[in-house]
N, C-alpha and C positions, 0 to 999 in steps of 0.2 A: 135246690138252693134259692131259685127265684121265688118259689112258693113261700118258703120261710121268710124271705125278705119282705114279701108283700104282706104276710101276716103281721110281721113286726111293725111295718109302716102303718097299717090300720090301727094296731094297738097303740102306737105312739100318738097318732092323731087323736084317738079317743081319750087317752090320758090327759093330753094338753087341753082338750075341750072341757073335760071334767074339772080340771083344776080351775079353769076360768069361770065355770058356771056353778061352783060348789058353794058359793057364799050363803044362799038361803039355808041349806042344810046345816052348815057350820053355825050359822046364826041361831038356829033353833036349839042346838045342843049346848051352845055357849052361854045361854042366858044366865045372868047372875054371877059371872066370873069376875075375879079381881083384875084390876088394871095391871098390865105388864109394862116394864120399862121399855123405852125406845132403844132400838139397835142403832148404834152410831158406827159408821165406817168412814175411811179416808181413801176410798178407791180413786177419787178424783183429786187427790193431794190436798183435800180440805175435809174437815169433819162435816158429815151430812147424815141425815136419817137414811137408813137403808132403803126405805120406800120412796125416797126422793131422788135416788141415783139411777139414771137411765143406762145401767150397765148390768150384765148378767154376773152377779156376785153373790157368793155364799159366805156367811160370817159365822164363826165359831168362837164363843166366849169361853172363859175358864170353866164355867159350869158344864158347857157342852162337851168339852174335852174330858172332863171327869166322867160324864155319862158314857162316853165312848171308850173309856179305859185306855186312852191314848197316852203312850209314853213318849213317842217321837212322831215325826211327821207321817210315818207309814200308818199310824193309827187312824188317819183320815181316809184310807183306802175305801173307795166306793161310797163315801158319805155325802158327796156333792155330785150333782148330775155330770156324767161324762168325765169324772176325775179318776185317774189311775195313778196311784203313788205307792211305790213299794221299794224295799231295799233292793239295790240294783247290782246285777252282773258280777257276782262273785266277790263283792266287797261289803263288809259290815258297815262301811261309812258312807256309801254312795246312795243317792236318792234318784230313782228312775221315775220321772214324772211325765205323764202324758195328760193333756187336757184336750178333749174333743178329737182324740186320735193323733195328736201332734206332740212329739217329744224329741229326744236326742237319738240319732240313728246309731251311734257308737259311743261306748263309755270312755274312750280315750280322751285325754285332756286337751287334745288339739281340736276336738269337735265342740261346737257350742250348743248349749241347751236351747230348747224352743219354749220352755216355760221358765220365766225369771223368778228367782227366789230373792226376796228382800226382807231384811231384818231392820226395823226402824228406819226404813228408807234407804238402806245400804244394799247395793246389789252384790250377790254372791256369784262369781263368774263361773265356778265349776260345780259339777254335781258331786264330786268327791267332798266329803265333809258336810254335805247339805242335809243329811238325815238328822235334823236338829231335835234336841230334847225340848219339852214343852212345859217345864215346871214353873217358869216365871212369865208365862205368856198371858197378856190381857185379852187378846183376840187374834184370830187368823182370818184373813180375807182371801178367798179363792175367786180370782177374776177370770172369767172364761172368755175366750176369743182374744184377738190381737189387741195389745195395749201399747202400740207403737208410739202414740203421741206423747203420753205422759211418762211412760216407763221405758221407752226406747227400744234398742235392738234386743233380739233374742227373747222377745215376749210374743212371738208369732202365734203361739198356742194359748197363751194366757200368762198369768202371774199369780204367785202366792206371796202375800204380804203378811209378815209376822210382826205384831206390835207388842213390845215388852211392857210389863207393868212399871210405871214410873213411881218413884218414891213420893209419899205424901208429905207436904211441907209442915203439917201441923199435928198429925196423928201417928202414934206408934202402932204399927200393925205387923203381923207375922203369921206364919203357918208352917207346919211341918208334918211329915208322914213317914211311916216305915211299912214296907210291903214285904211279905214273904210268899213265895209261890212255887209252882212246878219247876223242876230242874234246879232246885235250890236258888231260885231267883231272890235277890235282895235288892230292893229299890228304896233309896232314902232321898227324900226331898226336903229342902228347907228354904224359907224365904223370910226376910225381915226388912222392914222399911222404918227408918227412924229420922225424925226431924233433928237437925243439928243446931239450927238457928231458926226460931219460929218465923214462918212466912218467908224465909230467905234461903235456907239451905237444908237439904235432906239427902240421905244416903240409903240405898237399898242394896242388899247382897242376897244372891240366890245360888243354890248349889244342888247338884243331883249326882248320886252314885248309883250305878246300875250294873249288877253283876249276875250272870246266870250261867249254869253249866251248859255244855253243848247239847244240841238237839240230835245231831247226826253222829252215828257210831261207825267206825271202820271195822267190819267184822274180822279183818286180818290181824288187827293189832289191839282192838278194844279202845282205841283212843277216841276222844270226843271232839267234835268240831261244831261250827255254827253256834258259838256261844255269844255272850254279851259281857263286855267289861269296859265301862266308860265312866269318866268323871268330868263333869261340866260345872262351870261357874260363871256368874255374871255380876258385875257391880255397876251401879248407876248413881252418879252424883248429879243432883239437880239443884240449880241455883237460880234465884230471882233477885238480882241486884236492885232492880226497880220494878215498878208495876208493868212496864212495857218491855222488859228484856228478860228472856229465859235462856239459860244455858244448861245443856244436858251432856255430860261426859259419861260415856259407856265403854266398858271393857269386858270381854268375854274370852273364855278359854275352854277348849274341849280336848280331852286326852282319851284315846282308845287303845286298848291292847287286847287283841282278839286272836284266837286260833284261826285256821283257815275257814273260809266259807265255801262249803262243797255243794255242788249241784248233783245231777244224776244223768248218766249217759243214756240217751234215748235212741241212739242209732249205733249199729255195729261199727267198731273202730278198726281201721286197717293199720298196716305197718307190720313190723316183724313180730309184734305181740298182739295179735288180734283179740278183741274182747267183744262179746256179744252185747246186743242192746239190752238195756234193763238187766244188768248182770246179777242183781239180787232179787229179781222178780218184780212184782208190783211194789211201788215205792213205799217203804216203811222206815224212812229216815236212816237208811244204811247206804254208805258210799265209801269208796276207797281213794287213796292218794298215793302218789309215788314219793311225796315229801315225807321224810322220816325224822328230821331234826327239829329244831326250834323255829322253823319257818312259820310265820303267822302274819298278822296284819297290825300295823301301828299307825296311829294318826295323832298329830298335834296341830291344832287349828286355833288361832287366836286373832283378835282384832280390837281396834280402838276406833271410836267415833266421837265427834263433837258436833252437836246440833245447837245452833243459835237461832232464836226466834225473836225478832225485834218488831214491835208494833209501832210503826212509823206514825200511824194515826188510828182512829177508831175503825177505819175502813181498809187500811193498807198494812200488810205484814211482810217483812223481809226475812227469809230463812236461808240458812247455810248448813249443809251437811258435809263434813270433812271426815274421811275414813281411810284407815290403813288396815289391811288384813294380810295374814300369812298362813299358808296351808302347807303341811308337810306329811303326806301319807307315804308309807313304805309298805307295799302290799305284795305278798306272795299269793298267787292264784293258780290253782290246778284247774285249768279250763276244761279238760276232758273228764275230770272227777273219777279217775280210775287209778289202779296201780301202774298203768302204763305211763311212760314218760313221753307224752306226745305234745300236750299243750300246757306245759308248766312254765310259768313266767314269774318274774319279779318286776314290779313297776314302782320306782321311787320317784316321787314328784316333789318339786320345790316351787311353789307358786306364791307370788306376792302381788298385791294390787293397791293402788292409791286412787281414790276417787274424790271428786269435789263437785258439789251441786249447789247452785244458787237459785232461789225461787223468790219471785215477787208476786204476792197474792193480794187480791183486793175483793171486797164484798160490799156492794152498795145495794140500795133497794131493788134495782132492776138489773144491775150489771155486776157479774162476778167472774173471777178467773185466776189464771196463774201464767206467768211467763218465766223462763229460766234458761240456765246454761248448765251443761254437764261435761265432765272430763273424767276419763278412766285411763290409767296407765297400768298395764298388767304384763308381768313376765312369768312364763311357765318354763321350767327346765325339767327334764326327766332323764333318768338312767334306767334302762330296761335290759333284762336278760331273759333269753328264751332257751329252754332245755328240751331236747327232743331226741334222745338217744334211741328210742324205740320206733322212730319214724322209718328209718332205713337200716337200722341195726348198726349204725356207726355213731360214735360220740359226736354230739352236736351241741354247741353253745354259741349263741349269737348275742352280741352286745349292741345296744342302740343308745345313742346319746343325742338329744335334740333340745332346741330352745326356740320358744316363740314369744315375740313381744307384740303387744297390741296397744295402740293408742287410739282412743275413741273420743270424738268431740261431737257435741250436739247442742242445738238451740231449739227451744220449743215454746209453744204457747197454746193455751186453750181457754176459751171464754164462753160464758153463758149469758144470754140476754133474755129477760122475761118480758115478752111483749105485753102480756096480761098476767093476772094471778094464776092463770091456767096454762097458757101457751108459752113455750120457751124454745129457743134454738141454741145449740152448743156447737161450736166449730173449733177445731184445733189443727195444728200443723207442727211437725218436727222434722228437722234435717239432721241426719247423722252422717258423719264422715269418719272413716276408720282407716288407719295405716297398720299393716300387719307384716311382720318379717319372720321367716322360719328357716332354720338350719338343722340339718340332720346328718348323722354319720352312723352307718351300719357296718359291723365287721363280724366275721365268723372266726372263732378262736380254736377250732378243733381240726378235724381230719382234712387232708388235702382234697379228698373227694367233695366234701361239703364246701370247701373254699372255692372249688371250681364251679360247683352248682350255684353258690351264693357268693359271688365275689364282693369285695368291699364296695359299698355304695354310699355316696354322700349326696345330699340334696342342698344346693342344685349342682354341685361341682361335677358329678358323674353324668350329667345330661349332655347330649350333643348340642352344638351350636344350632340355633340361637337361644336355646333354653337354659344354658349353663349359668345364667345370672338371674333366673326367674325365682328368687326367694323373697321378693317383696311384692306386695299387692295393696291396692287401695280400693275401698268400697264406699259407696254413698247411697243414701236413699231418702226420699221424702215420704213421710208417713202421716197423711191427713186423716181427720175424722170429722163427721158431720152427724148431728143427732137432732131430731125433732121430738119434743115431748109435750104431752097434754095431760093435765090433772083434772079429771072430772070432779073430784072432791079433794080436800086437802090431804086425804090419806090414801088416795089411789093415783096410779100413774100409768099412762100409755106412752110408748116410745117406739121410734124407728131410727136406725143408725146405719151408717156405712163407714168402715174404717179399713186402713191398710196397715199391714205388719211387715216386718223386715227381720230376717235372720242372716247374720253375717256369713260371708264366704270364707274360704281359707285353704289350707293345705292338707293333703292326705298324711296324717300322722302314722299310718301303717305302711308307708312307701319304703320297701327294702330293696327294690330293684326297679328298673325302668318299666317292667311289666305292670307294676301297680299303678303306674301313671299312664298306661296305654288303654284307651277305650276306642270302640269301633264307632265311627261317625260316618253315616252314609255308606257303610260297607268298607270303610277304609280305616285301618288302625292308626290312631292319632295320639300323640303325646299331649296330655292335658296336665299342666303343673299345678293347677288350683281349681277348686270348685267355686261356682258363682253363688252369690247370695240367693236366698229363698224368699219369696214375697207372697203375700196373700191379700185379697180383698174379701172382707166379710160384711154381709148384709144381715141385719137382725131386726126383729120386731118383737116387742114384749109388753107385758102388763104385770103390775104388782100392786098390792094393796094391803092395808091394815084395817081390820074391822073390829067392832065391839071393844073399843078402848085398847087395841093392841093384842087382844086375846086370840084373834084369828089373823094369820098372815099368809098370804098367797102370792105366788109369782109363777109366771110361765113365759116362755119365749121360744121363738123359732129362728133359725139362722141358716145361712148358706155361705160357704167359704170356698173360694177358688184359689188354689195354690199354683204357683209357677216356679220352675227350676227346683222342684222338690229334691232335697239332698238325701242320698241313700248310699250306705256302705253295703256292698253285696259280696257274695262268695265268688272267688275267681275260678276260671277254668283251668288254671295251671297250679302246680304245687306251691302252696303258701303265697298266693296272690290275693290281694284285697283291694280291688278298685273302689273308688268313690265316684258316684255319678250325680249329675244334675238330671234326675230321672225324667223330669217332664212335668206333667200337670196332674193335679189331684183335686177332686171336688168332694166336699163333705157338707152334708146338710143334716139338720136334726132339730129336735124339740127338747125342751127341758122344763121341768116343773118342780116347785117346792111348796110345802105347806107346813105350818106350825100352828097347832090348835090346843087350847086348854078347855076341854069339855067341862071341867070343874076346877076349883081352886087347887085341888090336889092331883090333878091328872093332866099330863102333857102327852101330846101325840105329834110326831114329826115324820115327814115323808119327803122323799126326793125321787125323781125319775129322769132318766136321760135316754134319748134315742139317737143313734148315729147311723147315717147311711153314707159310707165312705167308699170311694172308688177311684182308681187311677184312670184318668182320661187319656193319659199318654205315659208310656214308660220306655224311655230310650235305652234299652238293654241290648248291647251288642253281642252278648253271649249266645251261643247256639248249641242245640243238642249235639253230642250227648251231655254237654255241660248244662246244669240247671239254668233256666232263664225265665224271667218274668214275662218275656215277650219272645217266645221261641221261634216264631215265624217272622217276626218284625212287623206283623200286622194285627196281632191280637194279644192284649194284656191278659194274663191268667192269674196274676197275684192280687191279693187284697191288701190294703194298708194294715200294717201291724199295730198292735195295741189299740185297736178301735172296736171294742165290743159293741154290738148293735144296741144292747140294752144294759143300763145300770139302774139299780133300784134299791132304795133303803126305806125301811119302816122301823121307827123307834118309838118307845113309849116308856113312861115312868109314872108311878102312882105313890103318893105319900100318905101313910096311915098315921094319924096323930096318936100319941100314947100319953096324953095328958101332961102332967108335970114331969114325966120321965124323958120326954123328947118326941121323936118321930121315927118311923120306919119307912124306908123308900124301897120299892121294888121296880127294877128297870131292866130294859133289854133292847136289843136291836137285831134286825135281820137284814143282810145285804146280799144282793144278787149281782153277779158280773157275768155277762153273756160270753159266748165262745169268741175267741180271737187268737190270731197268730202272734208269736213271740219273736219273729224275725222278719226282716224285709223280704228275704227269700222265704216264701211260704212253705217251709219244710213241714211235712205232715207230723213229724215227731216234735216239732216246736209249736205246738198248738194247745191252748187251754180250751177244753170243751164247754166251759161254763160252770159256775159254782155258786152255792149258797153258803153264807157264814151267819151263824147266830151267836150272840153274846148275851150274858145276863149278869145282873148284880143285885145285891140287897145291901142296904146301908142304914145303920142306926146313927141318928144325930142326937146328941144330948141336948137338953133344954138350953136354949140360948146359943147353940151351935159352937160351944167351946171345944168340943172334941167329938170324934165319930169313929165308928167301926164299919168296915166294908168288906164284903166277900164277893168275888167275881169269878166267872168262868168265861173263857173266850174260845170260840170255835166249838160250840156245844156238841155238834154232831161228829167231831173229829174228822172233818172233811180233808181230803188231799187235793190241793189246788196249786196250780202253776202260776208263778208270779213273773218270771223273767226267763230269758234264754240266751245262750251263747251259740252263735253259728259260725264255725270255722271249718266248713266241710272240705276246704282245699288242704287242710292239714289232718290227714288220717280220718276224715269224715266226722269231725267233732260236731256234735249237736247235743248240747247240755241244757237241761232245764233246772230251775230253782223253785223250791216249794215254800209255801207259807207255813206258819207254825202249826203244830198239832193242837189238840185240845189242851188247854192249860187252866189252872186255877190259881187264885191269889187271895190273900187276906191282908187287909190294911188297917192300921190304927193311925189316926191323925188328930191334929189340934189346930185351933185358930185363935188369934187374939187381935 
């Protein structure tokens, strides 16, 4: 293990040095290329050239997403350094996002994400419903590392900012496409932008319909699961009543109606109906379920936002973002993914949030920045049912009803001062205060034996004094940042930064008894009603540049992150116990590099590389053998951080062949590598991905003038079997379930543009 880690470390340093020193070689092959457009991002809440931003950020435009054959956010998996983004944990609607090995330890709605997802500046509080379609996207920005100053809480790992296409005030534009592919997939996309009053008012409407048969077959019944069935739409009304005032009203709606999403049992299941591990042999998209009716997964997700931008003067702009969102997923999940009724659940969530942000931005010759205020009011209610008749051979039905309300307040500011045309300093500070309240009631509605084993439990009412009123908590944090930057030339940048991130604390949303709230502290069992916030300091240095009129773009950076009070949901030592720990300290360091090159006008080459060295420096795990423990002796941590592959790598290329007056033909493809990593905090050997390669390819014909096109594509060319996520509930019948990515698929698309 140590030898492999050393080899990876040497490789990582070599790649980083190569990226920084590759300019002469690229310059030689790039001679005579046409000038590329500048890449503009808003990572610092204002529009800037990508090469001027002293932040580790990757940007994907609409053309990039088409090349990647990306339908939703999961299409970005492995395409940016140290980015892991997949469909998550038994739900067709959830996004499991990790950046630099940091993400959400449990999919339950009472746990907060560590990577913030923003749509046009509006924060999405939950991972449910965050696997967004991409048909009307102008660009996606992936910001790596804590973004606590400008983006606030729960961006301790990074942020993903999605920017929608805004309607043009003067030009009628539109596009549409129809795709047919493997498993009878039908994907319809449409977008139109129309000026209603020239220079004053415009409207855009976008829609996507995505339906596909199931990938997984239950051999016992022949029924198909893991399908796609979604309908999404977005409308944006843009108004400019005057030269200095812009108003943008946006509304979106997503509807999903899916069958179950099944994983695969990788460990022998216990109970009165034992089932062997890997019940159908090596995985081949076969799995079973004890659900036999119309149980499936439904989601309705909609939101409204109003953005106002007022230019107070040529140098000062005042912005307001007001938003309301409502999320309603009703999910049946067979966690054990077998015909046994061990981990079968229903989770119905009703979430709504209101947010308001005010920003004052200024930009003068030497001094620029933003100050602002932020408010979020979120209410999450859930009704859950758990079915486990095969656990002890006695009918078991548990009901759970809970409610969490969060009010978050923040004030922030960040400013950049240019001492010279080359040297600048950026400093920022944010203070966040959060009030959280949580109530929970658990009851068992079946046999007297189970009622005796699992008596009714309410949080906090069932707790002994002085804890029986501990359902309210307040958290606060200062999150500063400091960056020094130097520009040797107008198109190159060197920078160093230090920043702090903050992830909110909260309550254990799996607490069904006092045992779930009991952890061992100093050898003494102690009731802990809430877990503390998680914090990080990250130190980073990097370089980026654009050469040969933008035809060669390079960036590389190295970072070190020290996390404290790392939050972890682990398996319990008792039946159906799920404690949440502030496990201790975590250190992650790594290097990242990206390159985009045009050797000729017709040929594009893109590459990205990420290296992670992640280790627990402290893991306060009170569990002891024979129960699994990440710290079995109390003196030596044996676990590795989950979802932290040491190496991620992508290489992509496309070449366009002109066909004269007929149009052009483009050949493209990409290869992605994701290294070995664990899929659970408890490093169960069965919940580990050994590492995989994915290769994708396409060919596209564009008619002269670009009015219409034909495209054929193949994804996962080698038909690789790769694990994307896991469920670890070993205290319930030894459940250890993994989820796999899609097999090889093909698609054919016809589209038009005007």
